N, C-alpha and C positions, 0 to 999 in steps of 0.2 A: 343693402337692406331690402327686405321684401315688401313690407307694408309701412306706409307713413300715415299716422293718424294726426290730423290737423284739427284742432279745436278753434271755434270762432272766438271763444273767450274762456278764461279760467273757470267760469261758472259751469262750463260743460264737462268738467273733469270727471264727474261721476259717470257720465255716459261714455266718455273715452275709456274709462277704467273697465267698463264692461267689455269693450273691444279688446283692450290690452290683455285682460284675463283669459279670454278665449284664445288669443294668439299665443299666449304663454303656454296654455294647456296643450296646444297643437305644435308647440316648439317652432313657431314662426318668428323670425327676426322682425322687429318693428321699432319704430321711433315715434314718440308722441310729443307734440309741441302746440303752441298757440300762435295763431296769426289771424288778424281781422281782414276780411276782404275789403272793407271800407277804410279802416284806420291805418292799416299797414299794407297797402297794395303791393309795394315793391318787395317786402318781406315774403308775402304770399307767393308772388311770382317766383322768387328765388327758391322756395320750398318745393316747386313743381318738377324737381329732377331727383334722380337717385333711388326711386322706388319702383316696384313692379305694379303695385296697386295702391291707391290712395283712399283713405276713409276721411271724409270731411263732416264734422259735427257742427251744426249751426242752427240757431233759432231766429225768431223774428223774420227779417227779410231773407235770411238764409241764402245769401248770395255766394258764400264760400265754396260749396261744391261746384257750382257753375264756373266760378272764376278759376278754380284749379283745373277743371276740365278744359277751359279755354287755353291753358298753358301746357297741356300734355296730351299725348295720344294714348297714355296708359289708362286703364279702367279707374273710374272715380265712383265711389259709393257714398251717397249722401245720407246722413242721419238727421232728420228733422228733430228739433228739441221742443218738447211740450212747454206750454206756457199759457198766458192769457189768450193769445191769438194763434192757436194751433194750426189753423188752415193756412195762415201766411207762410209758415216754415214748410209745411207739407207741399203746398203748391209752388213755392219758389224753387224747390228742388225737383219736384216732379215734372213741371211744365217747362222743360228746357227747349230751346229752339232747335230746329233741324241742324244737324252737323256737330252738335256739342252734347252728346248724351251723358246723362248721369244716372246710375242705378240708384234707386231709392228704397230704403227699408222703412219700417214703421217708426212711429214716434218713440224716441229714446232707446231704440233697439241697436245700441252699439254692439251687442253680442251677435245679432244677426248680420250686421255689416262685416264683422270679423269672419263669420262663417262663410259668407258670400265671397269675401276676399280669399279665404282658404280654398274654396271650391274652384275659383279662377286659377289660383296657383297650382292646385292639384291636377289640373289638366295636363301638366307636363312634369309632374313629380309623383311617382308611384308611391314613395314612402309617405308623403303627405296624404295621398289618397287613402292609404291604409289607416293612418292616424284619424282621419275624418270618419272613416267607417267605425272605428273603435269608439270615437266620441259619440256618434249616433247610437251605437249599440248600448253605451252607458245610459243615454237618455231613455232608450227603450226599456232597459232593465229597471230604471227608476220608476217609470210609469207602471210597469208590471207589479212592482212592490207596492206602489200606492194603491193600485186596483185591489190587490190581495188584502191590504189593510182595511179598505173600505168595505169590501165584500165580507170580510170576517166580522167586521163591526155591525154591519147592517143586513147581512145575509145576501144570498144570491137567489134571484128569481129564476125558477126553473120551469 
């Protein structure tokens, strides 16, 4: 398996699904599960093998990405979950100690975590690199179509 998505709780499923959908679109093998850094530490440790890249989705104290990173030398991408205490999850993932890095994407950005995982994997996979280019080209085309609609509706300043 190329990417393992680990959710801190089942309430993070919507954010994990964003990552899963991007990975599906890019035809990247993945597995998604739930494990708590605090309530199931041995399960979490056991999940830290068998993938090339890990995506960890967590809110509140958001220790999950750091715990995963402490048990593997593979890249770990942390996705902080928004809530009442947004800064807690952001800083918990962002402020890792020296020697245990975790890449961090924006709040609830499971999609960006999947894209970053794909970019890491594409460094040694030319087919995936091409699929990523096509994925970005599709986004560019969508923006161009949106711009044309807005310009058509409101006119273009010349």
